[in-house]
N, C-alpha and C positions, 0 to 999 in steps of 0.2 A: 369552581368546585361543584361537585355533583350533589351537594347538600343544599338545604333551603337557605341559601346565603345571597345577600345582595352584593353583586360584584361592583365595587366602586371603581376600580381600574381593572381593565381586562388583563388577565395573566399574560405577561410578556415572555417571549422566548429569550433565554439567556440573561434575564435580570433577576435580582433577588425577589423572593415571594414572601409576603407577609399576610397573615390572617388575623384580623381583629375580632375578638370574641366577646359578645356581651348581649344582654337582654335588657328589656325595660329602659330605664333612663340612660344607662350606659350605651346601649345600642343607638339611641337617638343622638347622644353626644358624638359618638364615633361617626355615625352617618353624616353628621353636619361638619365634622372637622377633618375627616380623611381627605376630601377633595383638595384641601389646602396644603397637603403634604405632597410636594412634587419633587421627589428625591431620586428619580430614576429607578423606582421599585414598583412592583405590582402589589397592590393592597386589596384584599377581599374582606368582606364583612360576614360573619357567621352569627346568626341569632340563636344561639344555644348556650347551655351551661352544664357544668359538672360532667357526669359520665356521658350524657348525650353529646356534649361538645367533644369530649375526648374520643369517642367512637368515630364521629364525623371527621375529626382531624386526622386520625390514623388512616382512615380510608383515603382521604384527599392526599395525604403525605405519601402513601404507597403509589399513587398515580403520578403525581408531580411533587417533588420534594418541597416542603415548607421550610423556609429559612428562619423564621421567627414568628412568634405569636404575641399579640397584645391582649391582655386580660386584666381583671381586677378582682379584689375581694376574695371570698371563699372559693368561688369558682376558679379564679386564677390560681389560687394555692393548690387546688385539686389538680389542675392541668400540670403544674410544676412537678407534682409528685408522680403523676401517671404517664407523662410523655417525655420522650427523649428529644425535645425540640426546645430551643431557647425561648423563654417567656419574659417579655417586658411587662412588668406589673405597673398599673396605675397606682402611684404612691401618694399618700396625703402628707404634706409637710405642715409644720406647725402653724404658719401664717394662714394656709388654706383652711385648716381646722378652726382657727379662731374666727375667721370670717364667716364660716358656715354656722358656728355656734352663735355668733352675734345676730345673724339673720333669724335663727330659730328663736332666740330670746325675744326678738321683736314681735314674734308671732304668738308666743304663749309663755306664761310664767314658769311652767314646769317643763323642762326639756330633757332629752336623753340623747346619748351618743351610742350608736350601734356599729360595731366592727366585726370582722371575721376572726379576729384574734381574741385571746383572753383579755379581760379588762386590764388596762395598763395601770400599774402601780404609780408610775411617774405622773400620769394624768390625774389620777385620784389625789395625789399629793398636791398637784397644782390646783385642782378644783377646791380642795379643802383650804389651801393657803389664801385663795382669793374669794372664797365663798360663792362660787358660781352655782352650786347646787345642781350639777349635771349628773344624772344617773347613767351608769354604763351597762350596756347589754352586748352580748356577742352571740354568734351562730357559726356553724361550720358546714351546713348543707341546706338543701331546699326545705326539708322537713323542719329543721331547726329555725329557719327564717319565719315560718308560720307560727311556731311556738313562741318565738321572740316577739312577734307583733301582739300575740295574745297577752304576753307578760307586760308589754308596754301599756296596753289598754287597762289591764288590771291595776297597774301602778299609778294610773291617773296622769300619764304623760300627755301633754298637750301638743308638743311639737318634737319631732325626732330628726336628728342628723344621721343619715344612713346611706349605705350603698343602694343601687337601683332596685333590687328585688324587695328589700325591706321597705324602702321608701314608697314604692308603689303599693305594696300590701298594706302599709300604714294608711295611705290615702283611702284605700278601699274600706278600711276599718273605721274611717271617720277621723283619723289623726292628720295633723298638718306635718308635712315632711320637707326637709331641705336635703338636696342631693349632696352626698359626702365629697364627691370628686369635682374639682374645679376644671374649667377649660384648660388652665395652665397645666394641671396634673395630667390630663389626658394627652395634651400636646407633648409633654415631656416623655410620656410612655411611647408615643408614636416615634419620636426622635430616637429614643433608646432602641426601639425595634428596628429602625432603619440601620443603625450602626451594627446591631447584632446580625441582621440579615445579610448585610454586605460582607461581614467577616465570615459567616457560615457559608455563603455562596462562593466566596473566593477559595475557602478551604475545600469545598466539594469539587470545585473546578480543578484545583490542583490534584486532588485525589483521583478524579476521573482521567486526567491526562496521564498520571502515573500508572493507573490501571491499564490504560491502552498500551503504554510502552511495555509494561511487564507482561501483558498478555501475548506479546509477540516473541517472547524469549522462550527457548526450549529448556533452559536451566530453571530449577526451582528457586524463586526469590521471595524473601519475606522481609518487611521492614517493621520494626517495633518502636514504640515510644520509650521514654526514659524509665517507665515502669514495666517494660517488657510486654506491654499489650500490643497485639498485632494491629497495625494500622493499614497495611497493604500487603497483599500477596498475589501471586499469579496462579492460574489453574494448575501449572506443573507442580508448584509447591503444595497446593491443596491436595492433589492426588497423592503426593508423598506422605502427607499428614493424614490421609484417609477420610477427608470430609469435604464439604462444599465451601467455596470461598466465603459466602455470606455467613455461614455457621461459624467460621473461624475468626472473623473480624471481631476485634475487641477482647479476645481471649488471651491469657498469658501464655506465651510461647513455651516456656519451660514446663507448664502444666499439661500442654498438649504433647510435647516431645522433649523429655528431659535431656536427651543427648544433644539437642540443638540449642540449649540454653544460651542466652546472650547477656546474662548478668555480669559476667566478667568483662565482656567487651564494653559494656556501658560504663565501666570504671577506668578504661584506658583509652588513650588517644590514637594509638598506632594499630593499623590492621594486623590481624593474625595471619600466619601462613596457612597453607592448605592442610587439611586434616581429614583422614579417612574415618568415617563414622558408620556404625552399623545401625540401621533402622529396621527392626524386626527382620523381614526377609530381604531387605535391600541394603546394599552398601553404597555410600555416596561420598564424594569428595566435597568437603565443606570449607568455605572461606567466610570469615567474619570480619566486620569493619564497623567502627563507630560512625555515627552521623554527627558532624560538628557544624553548628550554626552560630555565627557571631561569637566564636570562641568558646561556646558551651556545647557539651555533648547532649543532644536532644533525642537521641535514639540510636538504633543500630541496624545494620543490614546483614543478612545472611544469604549466601548463594550456595545451592546444592547442585553438584554436577554428577551425572552418572559416569562411573569409570569406563564402562563399555562404550559410551558415546565418545569419550576422550580417545580411547584406543582405536575405535573405528575411524575417527577423524585423522589420527596419526597414521593408520595403515593406508588410508586414501591418499594422504599427502606423500607418503613414501612411494606408493604405487605410481602416482603421477610423475614423480621424479625419475622413476625407472622405466616409464612407458616408452615403447618404440617411437622414434621421432623426437624424443626429448634429448636432442644432441647437445654436446658441449658448445658453449658460445665461442670458445677459442681452441685451436689445435696447436701442437708444439711447433709445426712448421710455419705458424703464423708469425712467429718471432724470428727475425733475421737481423744480422749485423756482423761486424767484424770481430773476430776472435782476438782477445788480448794475448792468446798464447801462440798465435801464428808466427 
């Protein structure tokens, strides 16, 4: 990456690419644990958060596609909302949380739990039921993290269980902190990211192969998913639709060109016959067919041919057949024998 990131494994050619995002204690946990993940993937580490991380990831993704991201807390939630890249979140399970709270209780009588979500009613009920006396706080961005630490100090909290940003800020404010995420939670997120990255990488490889094949065709070809969103198309089809290939990807075909809709094809299993369709100033011959995988219709394919191209090909074929030198393979006197009427 061209961003201030520590490259843990060098980005490999033709293998899934993962970027782990974190700062403070999460960064240090990731830095320590990533070398142990040897899954035939490339993993890089980015020490940024929130919008700063999102901007860096967009730039890196545009240069070399990123297949998955590892992130946590409010910053991870921000990346999920603002990026179209799979994000494997570091999740806290019940046992992890209880262990962290037990460690905090051993450090101070009054403890607090800080998360990036709203205070959980289920945990509040659990806390009241067992008389734990754990105060809950939350934040959603970097500014909120500073405000959260100020509120913790004002509330007289002695030890806090929190994500990395708040944990480090709490230490700076004179509070004792316990990192919310365990090694097991970080490792689970890395494993999730490996699975996501492999799947995304395989999908992209298939799409690139399909794009290469489609690009060699003179006919306009477009493939859509079961919701009629454009998954792949070639330059010839993009020219017919009046836009760039990249701009048309992901759009609903019928909203771009109603006369080429594939909603009906997605409901039937048999390909339709040829149909002449008028597209503004062009007339094309259209053929539609469903895409069936494992017995289910998962999309549809549409092919557009220019009638003039068909006619020119037909004329060339006929002219070749009539060309001088194109003699008959057999003549009448080639056949000889005894007449039955003699």
